[in-house]
Each structure stands twice: as structure tokens, then as C-alpha cells.
All heavy atoms as an XYZ file, in Angstrom:
901
protein
N      85.674    -70.302     28.404
C      85.392    -69.271     27.519
C      84.481    -68.259     28.228
O      83.485    -68.650     28.803
C      84.756    -69.798     26.248
C      84.578    -68.797     25.188
S      86.130    -68.482     24.456
C      85.726    -67.378     23.240
N      84.699    -66.979     28.047
C      83.884    -65.934     28.654
C      82.489    -65.878     27.963
O      82.417    -66.016     26.723
C      84.475    -64.531     28.465
C      85.721    -64.239     29.314
C      86.332    -62.918     28.937
C      85.351    -64.248     30.743
N      81.489    -65.572     28.759
C      80.156    -65.398     28.237
C      79.985    -64.047     27.600
O      80.592    -63.086     28.009
C      79.129    -65.586     29.376
C      79.076    -66.977     29.957
C      78.056    -67.039     31.113
O      77.064    -66.311     31.087
O      78.325    -67.861     32.000
N      79.205    -64.046     26.514
C      79.107    -62.773     25.748
C      78.540    -61.616     26.571
O      78.949    -60.466     26.444
C      78.159    -62.968     24.523
C      78.817    -63.779     23.467
O      80.051    -63.895     23.378
N      78.059    -64.316     22.547
N      77.653    -61.939     27.534
C      77.091    -60.796     28.323
C      78.079    -60.245     29.288
O      78.122    -59.082     29.591
C      75.784    -61.285     29.095
C      75.995    -62.489     30.014
O      76.939    -63.301     29.741
O      75.323    -62.589     30.998
N      79.017    -61.048     29.773
C      80.162    -60.565     30.623
C      81.025    -59.685     29.816
O      81.385    -58.590     30.326
C      80.877    -61.737     31.228
C      80.026    -62.521     32.287
C      82.194    -61.232     31.920
C      80.658    -63.787     32.845
N      81.384    -60.075     28.683
C      82.269    -59.305     27.774
C      81.522    -57.960     27.501
O      82.111    -56.899     27.593
C      82.702    -60.050     26.550
C      83.349    -59.095     25.542
C      83.538    -61.229     26.803
N      80.331    -58.058     27.068
C      79.542    -56.860     26.772
C      79.466    -55.851     27.880
O      79.564    -54.651     27.730
C      78.133    -57.214     26.212
N      79.304    -56.306     29.110
C      79.189    -55.468     30.286
C      80.487    -54.746     30.505
O      80.486    -53.549     30.723
C      78.816    -56.286     31.497
O      77.490    -56.901     31.321
C      78.842    -55.465     32.812
N      81.573    -55.463     30.395
C      82.873    -54.792     30.633
C      83.271    -53.851     29.462
O      83.854    -52.830     29.730
C      83.950    -55.844     30.890
C      83.818    -56.507     32.208
N      84.176    -55.813     33.389
C      83.355    -57.718     32.630
C      83.930    -56.667     34.421
N      83.434    -57.716     33.980
N      82.884    -54.198     28.275
C      83.115    -53.262     27.163
C      82.335    -51.998     27.378
O      82.857    -50.880     27.116
C      82.857    -53.917     25.799
C      83.817    -55.034     25.281
C      83.332    -55.626     24.087
C      85.186    -54.386     25.091
N      81.091    -52.160     27.795
C      80.261    -50.963     28.068
C      80.876    -50.059     29.126
O      80.896    -48.871     29.001
C      78.875    -51.415     28.427
C      77.898    -50.272     28.678
C      76.540    -50.697     29.095
O      76.359    -51.834     29.532
N      75.546    -49.878     28.932
N      81.326    -50.646     30.187
C      81.988    -49.905     31.280
C      83.231    -49.252     30.779
O      83.439    -48.037     31.168
C      82.290    -50.804     32.463
C      81.143    -51.320     33.251
C      80.419    -50.153     33.966
O      81.064    -49.260     34.517
O      79.198    -50.119     33.933
N      84.008    -49.890     29.995
C      85.230    -49.284     29.400
C      84.972    -48.084     28.589
O      85.683    -47.045     28.644
C      85.978    -50.377     28.685
C      87.357    -49.985     28.053
C      88.321    -49.574     29.209
C      87.974    -51.059     27.228
N      83.905    -48.165     27.824
C      83.540    -47.115     26.812
C      82.762    -45.953     27.437
O      82.748    -44.883     26.882
C      82.879    -47.651     25.655
C      83.804    -48.541     24.824
C      83.150    -49.157     23.663
N      84.019    -49.999     22.927
C      83.692    -50.853     22.010
N      82.423    -50.930     21.616
N      84.621    -51.586     21.391
N      82.030    -46.265     28.514
C      81.141    -45.261     29.059
C      81.729    -43.889     29.331
O      81.182    -42.847     28.910
C      80.517    -45.741     30.383
C      79.513    -44.808     31.040
C      78.775    -45.486     32.144
N      77.820    -46.440     31.589
C      77.440    -47.530     32.256
N      78.019    -47.871     33.384
N      76.574    -48.338     31.722
N      82.912    -43.871     29.950
C      83.542    -42.604     30.243
C      84.085    -41.893     29.042
O      84.426    -40.708     29.037
N      84.316    -42.608     27.967
C      84.929    -42.025     26.757
C      83.951    -41.288     25.905
O      84.385    -40.498     25.013
C      85.683    -43.025     25.971
O      84.777    -44.025     25.498
C      86.821    -43.685     26.705
N      82.680    -41.448     26.070
C      81.672    -40.826     25.203
C      81.706    -39.302     25.360
O      81.530    -38.584     24.393
C      80.271    -41.381     25.534
C      79.220    -40.664     24.703
C      80.208    -42.857     25.157
N      81.949    -38.801     26.592
C      82.004    -37.341     26.845
C      83.151    -36.793     26.019
O      82.959    -35.778     25.254
C      82.144    -37.047     28.299
C      82.515    -35.578     28.503
C      80.913    -37.395     29.069
N      84.278    -37.441     26.097
C      85.446    -36.952     25.390
C      85.178    -37.033     23.890
O      85.454    -36.109     23.101
C      86.683    -37.840     25.756
C      87.976    -37.451     24.927
C      88.364    -35.978     25.132
C      89.104    -38.372     25.393
N      84.597    -38.175     23.368
C      84.293    -38.238     21.980
C      83.341    -37.175     21.472
O      83.574    -36.630     20.372
C      83.713    -39.644     21.714
N      82.383    -36.829     22.299
C      81.440    -35.717     21.935
C      82.127    -34.396     21.892
O      81.996    -33.636     20.967
C      80.263    -35.642     22.940
S      79.120    -37.009     22.864
N      82.924    -34.138     22.919
C      83.596    -32.814     22.913
C      84.571    -32.620     21.746
O      84.635    -31.564     21.118
C      84.374    -32.616     24.262
C      83.524    -32.519     25.446
C      84.432    -32.516     26.812
C      82.659    -31.269     25.419
N      85.281    -33.719     21.426
C      86.223    -33.672     20.309
C      85.436    -33.563     18.961
O      85.805    -32.734     18.085
C      87.134    -34.887     20.334
C      87.910    -34.983     19.011
C      88.096    -34.832     21.542
N      84.451    -34.357     18.813
C      83.706    -34.343     17.551
C      82.982    -32.985     17.271
O      82.872    -32.536     16.202
C      82.620    -35.484     17.530
O      83.316    -36.707     17.714
C      81.904    -35.584     16.234
N      82.422    -32.444     18.413
C      81.651    -31.195     18.259
C      82.587    -29.986     18.240
O      82.023    -28.839     18.453
C      80.628    -31.135     19.410
C      79.504    -32.208     19.226
C      78.553    -32.174     20.383
C      78.708    -31.945     17.863
N      83.786    -30.098     17.976
C      84.676    -28.983     17.693
C      84.105    -28.284     16.436
O      84.229    -27.008     16.271
C      86.106    -29.361     17.464
C      86.769    -29.745     18.771
C      88.171    -30.279     18.529
N      88.864    -30.505     19.761
C      89.904    -31.328     19.907
N      90.330    -32.009     18.886
N      90.499    -31.424     21.082
N      83.484    -29.024     15.565
C      82.712    -28.546     14.401
C      81.282    -28.762     14.731
O      80.841    -29.841     15.227
C      83.079    -29.326     13.105
C      84.522    -29.066     12.667
C      84.734    -29.688     11.330
N      84.334    -31.112     11.408
C      85.198    -32.072     11.290
N      86.438    -31.926     10.986
N      84.736    -33.321     11.321
N      80.436    -27.774     14.549
C      78.999    -27.910     14.921
C      78.366    -29.108     14.271
O      78.684    -29.544     13.109
C      78.343    -26.594     14.308
C      79.543    -25.621     14.224
C      80.737    -26.489     13.883
N      77.492    -29.745     15.043
C      76.761    -30.893     14.546
C      75.511    -31.082     15.332
O      75.355    -30.612     16.481
N      74.511    -31.769     14.768
C      73.243    -31.966     15.428
C      73.203    -33.415     15.965
O      74.086    -34.232     15.550
C      72.102    -31.700     14.530
C      72.035    -32.493     13.238
C      71.241    -33.620     13.175
C      72.729    -32.082     12.125
C      71.211    -34.403     11.969
C      72.637    -32.812     10.920
C      71.880    -33.961     10.891
O      71.824    -34.715      9.665
N      72.297    -33.710     16.857
C      72.351    -34.923     17.621
C      72.398    -36.197     16.713
O      73.158    -37.054     17.019
N      71.498    -36.344     15.706
C      71.460    -37.545     14.956
C      72.733    -37.792     14.154
O      73.215    -38.864     14.136
C      70.232    -37.550     14.093
C      70.076    -38.887     13.304
C      69.646    -40.049     13.979
C      70.471    -39.045     11.975
C      69.469    -41.270     13.355
C      70.350    -40.244     11.342
C      69.821    -41.313     12.039
O      69.747    -42.528     11.361
N      73.275    -36.722     13.629
C      74.538    -36.886     12.842
C      75.652    -37.287     13.815
O      76.555    -38.020     13.475
C      74.882    -35.544     12.109
N      75.647    -36.693     15.054
C      76.633    -37.066     16.034
C      76.501    -38.556     16.405
O      77.540    -39.237     16.528
C      76.482    -36.166     17.269
C      77.437    -36.484     18.466
C      78.893    -36.299     18.067
C      77.113    -35.637     19.662
N      75.302    -38.977     16.567
C      75.028    -40.348     16.923
C      75.595    -41.301     15.847
O      76.322    -42.259     16.151
C      73.498    -40.562     17.011
C      72.910    -41.806     17.645
C      73.402    -41.943     19.062
C      71.415    -41.841     17.542
N      75.394    -40.936     14.568
C      75.941    -41.746     13.441
C      77.394    -41.709     13.447
O      78.047    -42.709     13.179
C      75.371    -41.247     12.102
C      73.859    -41.584     11.878
C      73.407    -41.151     10.552
O      73.872    -40.160     10.003
O      72.507    -41.830      9.979
N      78.016    -40.509     13.668
C      79.480    -40.429     13.624
C      80.098    -41.203     14.789
O      81.089    -41.927     14.578
C      79.888    -38.897     13.871
O      79.381    -38.130     12.696
C      81.368    -38.691     13.888
N      79.558    -41.148     15.982
C      80.091    -41.922     17.142
C      79.919    -43.396     16.786
O      80.831    -44.174     17.100
C      79.343    -41.530     18.397
C      79.654    -40.106     18.880
C      78.791    -39.826     20.083
C      81.053    -39.957     19.172
N      78.829    -43.838     16.344
C      78.539    -45.279     16.075
C      79.513    -45.797     15.003
O      80.122    -46.850     15.160
C      77.133    -45.574     15.613
C      76.233    -45.611     16.891
O      76.537    -46.244     17.891
N      75.040    -45.029     16.749
N      79.786    -44.927     13.943
C      80.741    -45.307     12.925
C      82.138    -45.424     13.448
O      82.871    -46.212     12.938
C      80.631    -44.306     11.764
N      82.441    -44.604     14.436
C      83.825    -44.645     15.025
C      83.987    -45.757     16.077
O      85.089    -45.836     16.663
C      84.091    -43.254     15.653
N      82.860    -46.500     16.382
C      83.026    -47.592     17.346
C      82.412    -47.288     18.664
O      82.571    -48.082     19.608
N      81.740    -46.145     18.871
C      81.184    -45.851     20.137
C      79.656    -46.181     20.002
O      78.863    -45.449     19.443
C      81.230    -44.385     20.511
C      82.610    -43.942     20.788
C      83.537    -43.529     19.851
C      83.045    -44.036     22.152
C      84.815    -43.165     20.181
C      84.379    -43.630     22.490
C      85.232    -43.216     21.474
N      79.239    -47.298     20.518
C      77.911    -47.751     20.456
C      76.979    -46.983     21.486
O      76.953    -47.397     22.569
C      77.826    -49.277     20.661
N      76.497    -45.868     21.027
C      75.682    -44.974     21.894
C      74.316    -44.968     21.301
O      74.121    -44.876     20.123
C      76.290    -43.601     21.849
C      75.458    -42.655     22.787
C      77.669    -43.583     22.285
N      73.294    -45.017     22.171
C      71.923    -44.904     21.669
C      71.399    -43.535     22.031
O      71.917    -42.814     22.834
C      71.000    -46.113     22.076
C      70.465    -46.013     23.408
O      70.511    -44.905     24.102
O      69.886    -47.016     23.892
N      70.362    -43.174     21.287
C      69.793    -41.839     21.453
C      69.342    -41.576     22.897
O      69.434    -40.437     23.349
C      68.602    -41.575     20.456
N      68.834    -42.507     23.578
C      68.387    -42.330     24.892
C      69.499    -41.977     25.906
O      69.328    -41.557     27.025
C      67.619    -43.519     25.427
C      66.351    -43.758     24.702
O      65.681    -42.713     24.299
N      65.935    -44.969     24.569
N      70.703    -42.240     25.514
C      71.933    -41.940     26.315
C      72.474    -40.600     25.747
O      72.910    -39.735     26.600
C      72.975    -43.007     26.160
O      72.446    -44.238     26.663
C      74.268    -42.655     26.867
N      72.546    -40.407     24.534
C      73.270    -39.258     23.883
C      72.553    -37.947     24.141
O      73.145    -36.946     24.605
C      73.423    -39.449     22.418
C      74.153    -38.294     21.708
C      75.579    -38.226     22.191
C      74.128    -38.427     20.225
N      71.209    -37.899     23.997
C      70.530    -36.588     24.099
C      70.587    -36.039     25.579
O      70.842    -34.896     25.709
C      69.139    -36.650     23.524
C      69.123    -36.710     21.998
C      68.875    -37.927     21.403
C      69.421    -35.635     21.237
C      68.899    -38.004     19.966
C      69.565    -35.716     19.862
C      69.222    -36.854     19.202
O      69.287    -36.931     17.837
N      70.310    -36.890     26.573
C      70.539    -36.356     27.930
C      71.999    -35.951     28.222
O      72.170    -34.918     28.883
C      70.101    -37.538     28.830
C      69.199    -38.386     28.007
C      69.771    -38.205     26.555
N      72.931    -36.593     27.592
C      74.378    -36.255     27.769
C      74.667    -34.895     27.150
O      75.231    -33.986     27.770
C      75.290    -37.297     27.180
C      76.813    -36.907     27.130
C      77.333    -36.828     28.579
C      77.568    -37.898     26.350
N      74.111    -34.622     25.976
C      74.264    -33.308     25.276
C      73.658    -32.228     26.158
O      74.231    -31.159     26.345
C      73.626    -33.377     23.907
C      74.327    -34.219     22.904
C      73.503    -34.326     21.591
C      75.782    -33.758     22.601
N      72.441    -32.451     26.675
C      71.793    -31.395     27.533
C      72.619    -31.104     28.788
O      72.792    -29.995     29.210
C      70.411    -31.868     27.919
C      69.411    -31.721     26.699
C      67.941    -31.878     27.148
N      67.654    -33.219     27.665
C      67.350    -34.302     26.873
N      67.251    -34.142     25.557
N      67.051    -35.449     27.378
N      73.146    -32.175     29.383
C      74.033    -32.081     30.623
C      75.264    -31.256     30.277
O      75.627    -30.326     31.029
C      74.349    -33.378     31.221
C      75.154    -33.282     32.445
C      75.392    -34.630     33.203
N      75.911    -35.669     32.386
C      77.230    -35.947     32.249
N      78.126    -35.209     32.881
N      77.618    -36.934     31.485
N      75.956    -31.572     29.171
C      77.195    -30.887     28.791
C      76.865    -29.428     28.485
O      77.654    -28.543     28.792
C      77.823    -31.589     27.571
C      78.399    -32.963     27.924
C      78.938    -33.603     26.555
C      79.472    -32.962     28.917
N      75.702    -29.180     27.887
C      75.327    -27.765     27.598
C      75.043    -27.070     28.884
O      75.478    -25.856     29.091
C      74.124    -27.781     26.714
C      73.726    -26.315     26.292
C      72.512    -26.316     25.331
O      71.742    -27.314     25.319
O      72.288    -25.280     24.707
N      74.351    -27.656     29.799
C      74.117    -27.037     31.120
C      75.281    -26.709     31.874
O      75.494    -25.723     32.554
C      73.145    -27.933     31.898
C      72.654    -27.332     33.234
C      71.644    -28.255     33.920
C      71.155    -27.614     35.177
N      70.166    -28.414     35.849
N      76.348    -27.596     31.727
C      77.669    -27.343     32.390
C      78.523    -26.279     31.658
O      79.619    -26.011     32.081
C      78.439    -28.693     32.435
C      77.748    -29.641     33.361
C      78.389    -31.091     33.311
O      79.107    -31.352     32.357
N      78.135    -31.867     34.289
N      78.037    -25.784     30.555
C      78.813    -24.785     29.794
C      79.923    -25.332     28.929
O      80.740    -24.648     28.430
N      79.863    -26.652     28.674
C      80.896    -27.311     27.819
C      80.460    -27.397     26.380
O      81.357    -27.537     25.506
C      81.136    -28.756     28.354
C      81.579    -28.761     29.847
C      81.596    -30.211     30.379
C      82.903    -28.099     29.973
N      79.123    -27.169     26.148
C      78.642    -27.089     24.741
C      77.730    -25.864     24.594
O      77.105    -25.543     25.591
C      77.830    -28.418     24.398
C      78.514    -29.706     24.308
C      77.532    -30.786     23.999
C      79.566    -29.704     23.219
N      77.686    -25.332     23.471
C      76.695    -24.302     23.145
C      75.779    -24.922     22.072
O      76.107    -25.912     21.455
C      77.353    -23.118     22.398
C      77.853    -22.073     23.403
O      77.430    -22.015     24.589
O      78.845    -21.354     23.035
N      74.514    -24.397     21.962
C      73.630    -24.882     20.959
C      72.931    -23.751     20.302
O      72.793    -22.718     20.883
C      72.662    -25.860     21.549
O      71.743    -25.243     22.366
N      72.469    -24.057     19.045
C      71.643    -23.027     18.383
C      70.733    -23.894     17.443
O      71.149    -24.904     16.808
C      72.547    -22.137     17.532
N      69.536    -23.372     17.179
C      68.639    -24.018     16.265
C      68.837    -23.540     14.873
O      69.055    -22.343     14.671
C      67.200    -23.729     16.668
C      66.720    -24.517     17.895
C      66.711    -24.115     19.185
C      66.235    -25.865     17.876
N      66.239    -25.174     20.008
C      65.922    -26.182     19.169
C      66.005    -26.778     16.832
C      65.439    -27.462     19.462
C      65.536    -28.031     17.167
C      65.231    -28.295     18.447
N      68.902    -24.467     13.941
C      68.924    -24.124     12.502
C      67.530    -24.365     11.940
O      67.085    -25.540     11.892
C      69.972    -24.967     11.778
C      70.034    -24.682     10.318
O      69.195    -24.033      9.739
N      71.225    -25.140      9.731
N      66.907    -23.324     11.549
C      65.542    -23.461     11.006
C      65.487    -23.185      9.494
O      64.424    -22.959      8.945
C      64.563    -22.558     11.714
O      65.043    -21.136     11.637
C      64.409    -22.899     13.198
N      66.669    -23.165      8.848
C      66.774    -22.901      7.414
C      66.246    -24.019      6.623
O      65.753    -23.849      5.478
C      68.213    -22.566      7.022
C      68.747    -21.274      7.641
O      67.905    -20.481      8.060
O      69.963    -21.164      7.784
N      66.320    -25.231      7.108
C      65.883    -26.356      6.366
C      64.462    -26.689      6.757
O      63.878    -26.146      7.701
C      66.779    -27.607      6.644
C      68.257    -27.309      6.207
C      69.129    -28.476      6.556
O      68.645    -29.575      6.765
O      70.408    -28.211      6.676
N      63.783    -27.706      6.062
C      62.438    -28.063      6.346
C      62.223    -28.630      7.756
O      61.201    -28.401      8.325
C      61.905    -29.051      5.303
O      62.795    -30.208      5.376
C      61.812    -28.499      3.870
N      63.292    -29.226      8.273
C      63.225    -29.821      9.589
C      64.217    -29.069     10.503
O      65.400    -29.132     10.270
C      63.573    -31.301      9.530
C      63.430    -31.987     10.824
C      63.635    -33.451     10.747
N      63.420    -34.141     11.993
C      63.658    -35.352     12.179
N      64.060    -36.102     11.237
N      63.431    -35.945     13.350
N      63.699    -28.302     11.553
C      64.621    -27.604     12.427
C      65.530    -28.611     13.132
O      65.062    -29.692     13.541
C      63.674    -26.910     13.438
C      62.346    -26.935     12.781
C      62.301    -28.088     11.820
N      66.813    -28.156     13.308
C      67.760    -29.048     13.979
C      68.532    -28.193     15.047
O      68.921    -27.046     14.659
C      68.773    -29.636     13.027
C      68.125    -30.736     12.097
C      69.166    -31.286     11.290
N      68.582    -32.478     10.586
C      68.842    -32.750      9.345
N      69.647    -32.065      8.601
N      68.295    -33.863      8.761
N      68.818    -28.771     16.133
C      69.559    -28.140     17.147
C      71.079    -28.508     16.945
O      71.381    -29.698     17.098
C      69.070    -28.481     18.537
C      69.711    -27.719     19.643
C      69.066    -28.069     20.951
C      69.507    -27.167     22.085
N      68.814    -27.477     23.336
N      71.890    -27.537     16.664
C      73.305    -27.773     16.430
C      74.056    -27.525     17.744
O      73.787    -26.505     18.421
C      73.899    -26.918     15.288
C      73.600    -27.488     13.952
C      72.306    -27.429     13.369
C      74.613    -28.148     13.243
C      72.102    -28.026     12.138
C      74.356    -28.706     11.970
C      73.061    -28.651     11.432
N      74.992    -28.353     18.040
C      75.867    -28.208     19.239
C      77.231    -27.947     18.777
O      77.695    -28.409     17.717
C      75.852    -29.553     20.028
C      74.506    -29.834     20.623
C      73.614    -30.605     19.962
C      74.177    -29.402     21.931
C      72.363    -30.933     20.463
C      72.946    -29.686     22.433
C      72.046    -30.451     21.768
O      70.813    -30.778     22.329
N      77.969    -27.252     19.641
C      79.383    -26.957     19.470
C      80.146    -26.816     20.693
O      79.651    -26.300     21.646
C      79.610    -25.661     18.640
C      81.063    -25.380     18.283
C      81.184    -24.087     17.468
N      82.617    -24.009     17.098
C      83.064    -23.995     15.902
N      82.247    -24.065     14.900
N      84.323    -23.923     15.625
N      81.363    -27.378     20.758
C      82.165    -27.328     21.972
C      82.526    -25.896     22.277
O      82.987    -25.073     21.375
C      83.432    -28.161     21.823
O      83.071    -29.528     21.398
C      84.293    -28.255     23.040
N      82.379    -25.524     23.572
C      82.728    -24.162     23.977
C      84.240    -24.181     24.300
O      84.990    -25.170     24.362
C      81.920    -23.740     25.253
O      82.304    -24.691     26.314
C      80.433    -23.770     25.003
N      84.744    -22.907     24.697
C      86.089    -22.843     25.169
C      86.375    -23.685     26.436
O      87.371    -24.347     26.521
C      86.489    -21.425     25.449
N      85.462    -23.662     27.410
C      85.543    -24.535     28.514
C      85.470    -26.081     28.154
O      86.240    -26.860     28.710
C      84.433    -24.233     29.574
C      84.631    -22.991     30.296
O      85.744    -22.381     30.272
O      83.662    -22.542     30.995
N      84.693    -26.384     27.203
C      84.551    -27.762     26.678
C      85.893    -28.160     26.043
O      86.341    -29.255     26.199
N      86.483    -27.238     25.298
C      87.764    -27.499     24.660
C      88.853    -27.695     25.701
O      89.755    -28.559     25.560
C      88.144    -26.407     23.680
C      89.373    -26.623     22.909
C      89.307    -27.848     22.009
O      88.227    -27.992     21.318
O      90.253    -28.669     21.920
N      88.841    -26.979     26.754
C      89.750    -27.080     27.807
C      89.608    -28.410     28.565
O      90.588    -29.166     28.799
C      89.575    -25.995     28.824
C      90.691    -25.969     29.919
C      90.522    -24.761     30.903
O      89.563    -23.927     30.677
N      91.367    -24.664     31.862
N      88.405    -28.827     28.803
C      88.088    -30.146     29.414
C      88.611    -31.281     28.495
O      89.155    -32.208     28.946
C      86.577    -30.287     29.749
C      86.270    -31.673     30.396
C      87.046    -31.920     31.643
C      84.729    -31.735     30.652
N      88.278    -31.096     27.206
C      88.653    -32.133     26.224
C      90.240    -32.285     26.264
O      90.666    -33.433     26.261
C      88.222    -31.760     24.780
N      90.926    -31.200     26.395
C      92.376    -31.315     26.496
C      92.834    -32.056     27.694
O      93.719    -32.955     27.630
N      92.254    -31.803     28.823
C      92.560    -32.476     30.067
C      92.227    -33.956     29.961
O      93.020    -34.874     30.327
C      91.779    -31.876     31.282
C      91.919    -32.741     32.542
C      92.283    -30.453     31.544
N      90.968    -34.255     29.483
C      90.592    -35.648     29.343
C      91.424    -36.450     28.340
O      91.781    -37.584     28.558
C      89.086    -35.779     28.904
C      88.084    -35.206     29.933
C      86.692    -35.325     29.288
C      88.145    -36.017     31.207
N      91.810    -35.792     27.281
C      92.601    -36.378     26.238
C      93.992    -36.737     26.794
O      94.608    -37.807     26.543
C      92.710    -35.547     24.969
C      93.196    -36.215     23.743
C      92.490    -37.515     23.375
C      93.162    -35.186     22.605
N      94.572    -35.784     27.510
C      95.872    -36.008     28.097
C      95.847    -37.203     29.142
O      96.729    -38.061     29.099
C      96.333    -34.742     28.829
N      94.799    -37.235     29.880
C      94.607    -38.333     30.824
C      94.434    -39.666     30.076
O      95.011    -40.716     30.494
C      93.533    -38.026     31.838
C      93.547    -39.005     32.997
O      94.548    -39.042     33.682
O      92.542    -39.680     33.308
N      93.635    -39.620     29.038
C      93.369    -40.870     28.190
C      94.663    -41.277     27.696
O      94.986    -42.567     27.680
C      92.401    -40.506     27.092
C      92.286    -41.655     26.124
C      92.845    -41.768     24.911
C      91.462    -42.857     26.323
N      92.456    -42.966     24.290
C      91.666    -43.619     25.147
C      90.666    -43.332     27.349
C      91.009    -44.897     24.991
C      90.038    -44.549     27.210
C      90.233    -45.350     26.038
N      95.465    -40.449     27.203
C      96.827    -40.853     26.523
C      97.740    -41.391     27.640
O      98.432    -42.417     27.340
C      97.419    -39.664     25.815
C      96.790    -39.344     24.513
O      96.201    -40.228     23.821
N      96.761    -38.029     24.171
N      97.721    -40.837     28.826
C      98.525    -41.343     29.857
C      98.119    -42.775     30.283
O      98.929    -43.644     30.551
C      98.515    -40.411     31.109
N      96.766    -42.920     30.398
C      96.244    -44.266     30.723
C      96.571    -45.256     29.631
O      96.973    -46.382     29.971
C      94.716    -44.171     30.871
C      94.210    -43.479     32.191
C      92.722    -43.280     32.103
C      94.600    -44.298     33.382
N      96.443    -44.881     28.419
C      96.758    -45.771     27.288
C      98.273    -46.220     27.386
O      98.594    -47.372     27.259
C      96.543    -45.108     25.978
C      96.857    -45.921     24.769
N      98.119    -45.808     24.181
C      96.211    -46.941     24.217
C      98.207    -46.714     23.215
N      97.098    -47.431     23.156
N      99.155    -45.299     27.651
C     100.589    -45.561     27.798
C     100.805    -46.464     28.988
O     101.593    -47.428     28.850
C     101.338    -44.219     28.016
O     102.669    -44.482     28.170
N     100.124    -46.260     30.099
C     100.347    -47.103     31.284
C      99.875    -48.526     30.991
O     100.426    -49.502     31.390
C      99.530    -46.513     32.485
O     100.050    -45.297     32.798
N      98.678    -48.665     30.373
C      98.225    -49.996     30.006
C      99.080    -50.712     29.026
O      99.450    -51.860     29.207
C      96.730    -49.919     29.408
C      95.766    -49.496     30.505
C      96.326    -51.220     28.783
C      95.512    -50.514     31.633
N      99.647    -49.964     28.109
C     100.573    -50.498     27.157
C     101.811    -51.000     27.841
O     102.310    -52.152     27.611
C     100.940    -49.481     26.022
O      99.784    -49.106     25.328
C     101.939    -50.089     25.014
N     102.346    -50.165     28.770
C     103.519    -50.629     29.636
C     103.170    -51.870     30.411
O     103.981    -52.792     30.476
C     103.996    -49.491     30.562
C     104.570    -48.348     29.731
O     104.914    -48.443     28.572
O     104.692    -47.271     30.354
N     102.066    -51.928     31.007
C     101.647    -53.091     31.835
C     101.515    -54.367     30.970
O     101.964    -55.427     31.325
C     100.343    -52.840     32.532
C     100.373    -51.862     33.759
C      98.929    -51.549     34.202
C     101.217    -52.447     34.844
N     100.943    -54.183     29.764
C     100.794    -55.314     28.899
C     102.111    -55.771     28.359
O     102.304    -56.964     28.231
C      99.863    -54.812     27.667
C      99.490    -56.033     26.811
O      99.164    -57.036     27.326
O      99.626    -55.852     25.598
N     103.066    -54.877     28.140
C     104.380    -55.316     27.576
C     105.231    -56.025     28.712
O     106.156    -56.697     28.341
C     105.119    -54.111     27.025
O     105.514    -53.268     28.081
N     104.878    -55.814     29.957
C     105.626    -56.472     31.044
C     104.921    -57.759     31.549
O     105.315    -58.361     32.446
C     105.883    -55.547     32.234
O     104.505    -55.192     32.744
C     106.615    -54.322     31.852
N     103.935    -58.191     30.743
C     103.128    -59.387     31.159
C     103.980    -60.620     31.401
O     103.819    -61.302     32.362
C     102.092    -59.660     30.073
C     101.278    -60.843     30.295
C     100.291    -61.096     29.191
O      99.531    -60.171     28.827
O     100.210    -62.240     28.744
N     104.981    -60.817     30.570
C     105.849    -61.976     30.715
C     107.084    -61.705     31.643
O     107.807    -62.640     31.888
N     107.195    -60.515     32.094
C     108.376    -60.115     32.990
C     108.159    -60.715     34.347
O     107.177    -60.312     35.070
C     108.446    -58.597     33.042
C     109.639    -58.080     33.668
O     110.496    -58.900     34.140
O     109.833    -56.898     33.778
N     109.064    -61.519     34.856
C     108.847    -62.249     36.168
C     109.353    -61.381     37.340
O     109.723    -61.927     38.353
C     109.712    -63.492     36.045
C     110.770    -63.075     35.076
C     110.216    -62.091     34.173
N     109.306    -60.124     37.252
C     109.743    -59.205     38.406
C     109.630    -59.793     39.715
O     108.986    -60.036     40.480
C     108.966    -57.913     38.330
C     109.314    -57.090     37.162
C     108.604    -55.829     37.267
N     108.487    -55.223     35.966
C     108.237    -54.004     35.740
N     107.963    -53.172     36.652
N     108.135    -53.535     34.477
């Protein structure tokens, strides 16, 4: 039986690269960091704030996200939104993700095939 820490490590590796795609897709509608964190966690992406906020800053620096402060409420919040470049990258990443999913599904379905 596999040890829990081995499983956890591999699950983390599998999901690590998908967080960027999940952010770009989710932020097609403006959202602030904490709400994004909750949305991602609810969708099955176990991301913590110490990972998410630096990622958002990096994506913004790369021109994939825009941000604006909302000071209308009692607590100012920085809202992020996917840019046109971010949308283009999301399309490329999503197409690759779908191709990988299809390939893994094909490999899994040939598991019993004695080629």
C-alpha cells in the first residue's frame, strides 16, 4: 500500500502546473485574491495564500493579468482580471491540457492490450 506522503507529493506535482490555467480561466471575471483562493479550493485546487499571491503578482508582471484596487468598500481589495494575452495563453494551455487528458485516457484504455 502506498504511503500517504508519497501520494500527496505526486498529487501536488500533478496539480502544480494547472493552477496557472485555473487562475487564468477563473479570472475571466474580475476577482480578488481571497475569493479566488476560496473558488480554487472549492474546485479541488488546494492552493495556499503563500503560493497564490506571488503567482498573481508574477502573472500580472508577465502581462497575463491586470489589476485594479476597489476602495468603495470598507476594506480595499485588489481585483485581478485576465488580459487578452492571458486569455490567449489560457487557450493554448487548455488545448494542451485536453490533448494530454485524451492521451492519458487512451493509454489507460489500452492497459489490458497485450500489444
